[in-house]
N, C-alpha and C positions, 0 to 999 in steps of 0.2 A: 289676330286680329286685339288693337292696342286702340285708346282713345275715346273719342264722342263715342266711335261706335259700339264698343265693346259695353261702356256705361250706360248708353239705352238698350243695350239686351238686359242688363243685370236690374235696370228700373222696371222693365213690363214683365223679365223672364221669357222672353220669346227666344226660342233656339229651336227652328224648323226640323222634324224628321228627314234623316235621307231618305230617296225615295228605298232604296234595297231596305234598309231596316225596316220603314212602315210593312214592307210587303212580308216581312218575316213574321212581325207580330199581328199582319192580318188574317194573314191562311191560318195560323193555330184557333184564333177565337174563332172563326168561320168555321173550322171543319166542323163541328155539328150541324149547319145549313141551320143557323138563325134564322126567324125574320127581322129582325132587327140588329143593326148595328149601332153603338152610340159612344160620342166621345165627347165627355166635356168641358174642352176646350178645344174648338175645331181649328181655330186657325186658316192655313190656308185649305185644310180641306186635305192634307196628304195622305191618309189615313182610307178617309172616302174614295181616292182616289184611286189607292192601291186594289180597294175592294171590289171596287167597278171592276180594276182591270185584271183578275181574279174571277172574274164573270158572276160576283155577286148581283143579285136584281131586285134585293128586300130593302128594305126601309132603311135610312139613314137620316142620325137623329143626334142633336148637341147643344150646346153652347159655344157663344164666341162675344168677347165681349165690342169687340171692335168691326165693325161693318167693313170699313175698307179692307184690312185683311182677308177676311172672310170673300171677300170679290174675289182674291188673287187666284182662288181656288177656279176660275174658270178660263186661267193659264193652265193646267195642270186636268183639260179637258172635261170636268166638273161641267153639269147644265143646271139650270134653274131648279129644273124638279129635285137634280140630286140636292140641295142645299133648303130646300124648303121646308126641310123639318128642323131645322139649326133655328134655335130663339136667340135673340140677340140680347146675353146678358148675364150675371152672375150665377156660375154654377152652385156656388157655395151657398147661393141664399135662396135658391130654386125649391119651391113648392109647387104643387106635389110631388111626391117621388115615387114613379115610377119604376117598378123591376125590369131589368134588361137580359136578355140571352146570350149579349156578347157587348163587351166593352174593352175598348183601346185608346189610349192615351199617351200622351207627351205634355203634362201639368206645367204648367208655368213654376219656375224656378226660382222663386222669390225668397229671400232671406230674411231670418225675422226682425234684423235691425231696421230692414222695408215696409216692417210693416207697422201699423198705428200700435198703441195699447188698446184701445177701441176694438180694434180685429184681432187684436191680439185673446181677448177677453172672448169673444164671437167662437173665434175658435176652439178656446178651452172647453168652453161648452158642448161644442162639434165633440170634442174628443169623448167628455165625460158618456155623451149618450153611445156611441159606436163602440168603445172598448170599455169602458164601465169606470176608469179616472181621466184625469186629464195630463196631458203632456208635458214635458219640459219647456219653458217660454224662450227659448233657441229652436224650438221646430221650426221646420220650413214651411213656405203654402203647399205644396208637392204632396206633406203628408196627411191631408187635409183634405184633399180630392181624392188620394187614395180611400181614406176611410169614409166618404161619403160616396162614393163610387162601390165598395165593397158591400156598404147598405143601400145599394139598390140594385147590386146583383142576383139576378132569379136563381133559383134553386137548379143548379146540375148548370150553371152558367160559364161561360170561361171570361178570362181578364186578363188583357196585358198590358202591360203600364214600363213607361222608361224612367226610370229616377234617376238622381245623382248618389251616389256611393254616400253619401254624409248619411242616408236614409237607414244604410244599413252600418253604421259607424256611429251617430251621432249619441249625446247622453242616452235620447229617450230609445234607442234604437231594440236593446235587450227586451227591453218589456213588452216594445210594441211587437214585434215580432213572435214572442213568446205568445202574446193572445192571440195575433190572429194565426198561429199555426194554429190555435185549441180552436179555431168556427171555422177556415177556410186548407184547402188543401193547396199547398206549395207544391204546383207541380215544375217547374223548373227555373233558371235562373240562368241568363247571360251574362257573362263578365268579358271586355273589350283589351285586348293588346294595343299597344299605342299607335300602333298601322294600321288596325282596325277599327278606330275610332271614333265612334256618331259626330263627332263634333270637334275637328283636328284646329290645334290652335285657339280651345276655348280652354280655359283654365277647371271645368268640370268636370268631372270621372261620372261620365254614367254606365247602368245594369239594366237590363231587361226581366221582370221577374211573372211569370206568368202562374196565378193562381185561378183554380176554380171554385166552384160552393160546394163542394161533394166531402164529404169525409175524410178529414185528415188523415196525412198518412206519413208513415214512419221515414221514408226515406223522399231523397230530393235530386232530381237532375240538374246537374253543374257542369256547364260549359266556359272555355275562355277560346275566345276568338280570336284567331291571326288574320283571316283574310275576310274580305267581304264577298262573302259565297254566300245569296240567300237560298239559291235551292237546295245549296248541300245543307243550311240550316234548318231551311223545312223540314225536311228527309228527317234530318233526327230528330226534330221536336214531334213529329207526328209518328214514328217507329212506335210501337208498343212493345218490343223486345230492346230497352235502351244499347246504345252501343256505346262500351265506353273503348278511351283508349286516346292516343293523339291521331292526326293527322293534317296535313300542312292547313287544312282549314280552321280546327279548333280541337281544343282537349277537352274529353268530354270526361266525366265520374256520376257513380252516382253514390251520393253521400248520406250516411246515418242522419235523418234531421235534428238531432240533439245536436250531432255533433259541427253540423253546419251552423246552429244559434249560437252557439259556445263560439267556435272560428270565428265568425261573421260570415255573411250568406256572401258578400263583396270579396273575400279574403277564400285563397286557395286551400282544400281540404290540410290539415297536417299529418306528412307523411307518416305511418306509424314507427315508433322504437324513434324517433329524432324530438329528444328533449333536453332541456340544460337546465341550468340555473338564474335566475331573475335575475337584472343589473341590481334593484331595489334590495339583494343580500350584501353586496357590497359598497354602493352609494344613494345617495339620496340626490333629487332634481327638482331645483326650482324653475321658474319662468327666470327669462333676462328682468333689466330696469326697463319701466314702463314710467316713459319722462311726462308723456300728454303733447309734451309741446317741442319733438326734437330739435325742430329751426332755430329755438332758441336756447335751449338747455344744454346740446350736443353740438359743440365750436370745432373749427378749423383752427390750425396754429396763428394763422394771417389774423383770424377774427379777433382773437384773442390779444393780438399785436394791436389791430386796427382800435379796439374800446379799453386796449391800457389795461387788461385784465390779469393778476396776479395768477401764476399756474397755480400757486398753493392751495386755491380754491377751487381746484381741479382735479377730476382722477381720470388715470388714461382707460380709454372704454374702445369698445367696436359695436359699431352699429348693424349693418351690412352683412349678410354669408360672402357675397363678391368680394368683398374688402377683405377676406381672410380665401384665398381658394386651395391651399393646401392643407394638411392634415397639423402642421403646426404652425406657430402664430411665434414669433420672435419679438425683440424691441426692432429690430433692423426692419423689420415689416412695419412697424408702427412708423419710423422713421420715414420710409418708403410710402405710407398714405400721408404723411405730413406734407411730403414733398409733392405731391398728387393733388393738394388741395383737399382731403378728406376731412372729416369730423373724425378726431380721437381724443380730445379732450370734454369731458364731463361735470358741467358745476356740480357742485356737491357739498352745497350749503345745510346746515342743519337749521336749531330752534332760535342760532342769535340774533341779536339784535340787529337789525339792518343798520342803522347808525353807527354802532362797532365797524363796521364795513370798510374798506378802502372807499374813495370817493368815488372812482372810478366805475366800480361795484355797484354802487348805491345808484348811481346813474341809468347802468344796465337794465337792473330792476325795475328801474323808473320806464324806463323803454317799453320793457313786459310788462307793467301796467297800464300803461297806455293802446298797447295792442290788444286787449283784454283778457290778456293770460289766465289772470283767476278766474274767471268765469268759465271757462272749460272743464268740461264734464271730471276729468281725472284729476288736474288741476286743483280745481275748487275743494276736496275733499283732504287737501293738505294746510296745517297750520305750522308755518306758515304757508301763502301758495309756494314758496320757490324751494322750500323745504326737499329735500331729492330722495328716494328710495334707495335704504341699504341694502348691499350684496358684499358680503367676503368671496374676495378674487376668487376664483373654481378652479381647480387645480385643469380641468376637463370641461369643452363646450363643446355642445349638440349643436350641428347646424343642420335647421331643417324647408321642408319649404321650397328648396331650390331647385332650380332645374340642373342643378350639377348632384352628386348623387349626395346622399346626404353622407354625412359624417364627422366623428369623432374627434375633436383637436384639443392638442398639447398644448397650454396654454402657459407658453414659456416667456410669456411678455406679460405675464400680470396685469391682467385687464379684466374689468369689469364687463357684461354683454350686455346689452342693449337686447328687445325681447324678438330680436330676429335669431337668437341662440337662448337652448338652454344651459342652466348652469348645475355641472356635475361634480359632486360633492363625496368624494371615497370617504369610506368613515377610517379607513387607514391613512396615514397623510405622506408616509414613507415615499420618497419619490420612488425606491424599485419598481413599489408595489404600484402604485400611479400608472409605471411607464406599461408595466404589466397589464394593466387594467385597461389603459387604452389599445395595447396590440391586440388584447382581445376582442374590445367592441369594434374596431375596426378591422378585424378580420372577415372576411367576404361573407362566411355563414353566418354568422351573427347578423352580419348590415341585411342579410338575407330575410333575417323575421324581422325587418320592422314593418314590413308587410303586415303582420300578426297586431299589431298594435297602431298604429296610426291609419291617420286619415288619408285615402287617395284621391287626388287629383287628377286634373286633364297633363299630359306630356310628361306622364311618369314622376311628377312631384307627390309628397308626403307631409303630412303637418303631424307632428306627435308632440302631445298635451305629456307635463312631466308626471302623471301617475301612468302613464302610458309608458312611457320611455321608462320609468321602474318595474314594469313589466315586461321589457325585452328579455327571450333568453337567448343565455350564453349559452353554445352547444358545450357536453359536454368534453368531447374530443379537442374543441379548443381553447378549454379551460387545463388540459393538462398539456398541450401543445406550448403553452407558454409560462408554463409552472403557476399559474393563480391561484393561491389560497384562498381561504376565508378568515376574514378580516379576523382580529384578534379579539373582541367580542363577539363576535361569534364562538370563534373557537373556544372561547369561557364558557358559554353556554350550555356547548355540548359536553363540554369537560362534566360542569356542573351536571346535566342530566344524567349524564355515564353514571356519574359517584352518588348520585339517588337514588338510580335503579337496581344498583348494587346494594346500597346500606340497608 
């Protein structure tokens, strides 16, 4: 999915639940035979249609903003009586707030940058009411749907929510799930392999969380779904004695809740005995350069010639992960990119007076001002506006959020990266040490651990922030295999501590 269709989905947050998954979720919340099923964001009524198909004859209630979308429910076999209990309006503004014994939802997935400041203030107040504290301003709308629904969940009631993985991996995730696990029972979590993804072709990676308003439990059931087999999943969810192990449909675990919260509910359990040493022991990590206007600051060799710009005012750089498909970037690769018309030259001005610059460069900066660049959000924070953010050349680059597997790149081309990469600066710069660290980081056993520190997206893509990457563990067997030793500063600290303890 791409272009206008994808953008329309992002504006509304509407991703309709597939019928097979709606059946799984509804079957669990209806198991205690509630009188009412509630959905705070009905959409075309997929959950309601699944409930009727399962034989539920009770009341259906909910909210929906768009009457036209609600009308699509008739194509799913719903009747006017089935939708009579749906109010047209915003659930988050709804009052009064009755309690419901069964709640199911695929809430709107709207990220924070699509919410107004006034809306964010309202949501922060809602978080304080529900949790006793505000959530980070980057929290998406779907989290607030979950909080309000839990507040309206009746005693012993059940709730099934379809949520994006960032609900479990974002900045507010630890405090959110720690608080919720103290008030409610986290019964089960379902994650999905790419082959069973509920929304194939969409960037969002989603999970199903099952929660009940009962005494919190010390363990949680967790599954990784490989095949879209609703009946097998329904049987697993309903089983009193939790089956554990692998099947063609899914792999199931029963996890200590404390471990699951620390590891992340969206991530598989940590195998016992498999530990390592954090990357932060050997290196620090910074994000790549944010220009604020790549089309102006990041140029091709041809554009530089057309504007008569002197290469002395530029640095060699790389912008997109697809421009570096391998694990090593060389000067020959830069020449290949130049020949293909890809930008590799980053304008690298400081605080110098523009009147001292060559006339062609002065004219180019004038073009930028006429285009309104000094008023852009990031650019306007600089003094002067054309001053470029600085980075030392990193010996290693980390490519993330690509459809190709994440990887560490040996930077033999000595480029600086833009924000499509992270910069990895080993504490020891000796070439032999950097090479061993690069080999250890690209080892399959190390790359496998990326899922434990990064944010997951659709299609198997990951995004890893600098501090998260520093937390990446390099397994001990890998360290031994490549002969990676602790950096000199760390060895000196260990020696000092040893001498102190003996003194």
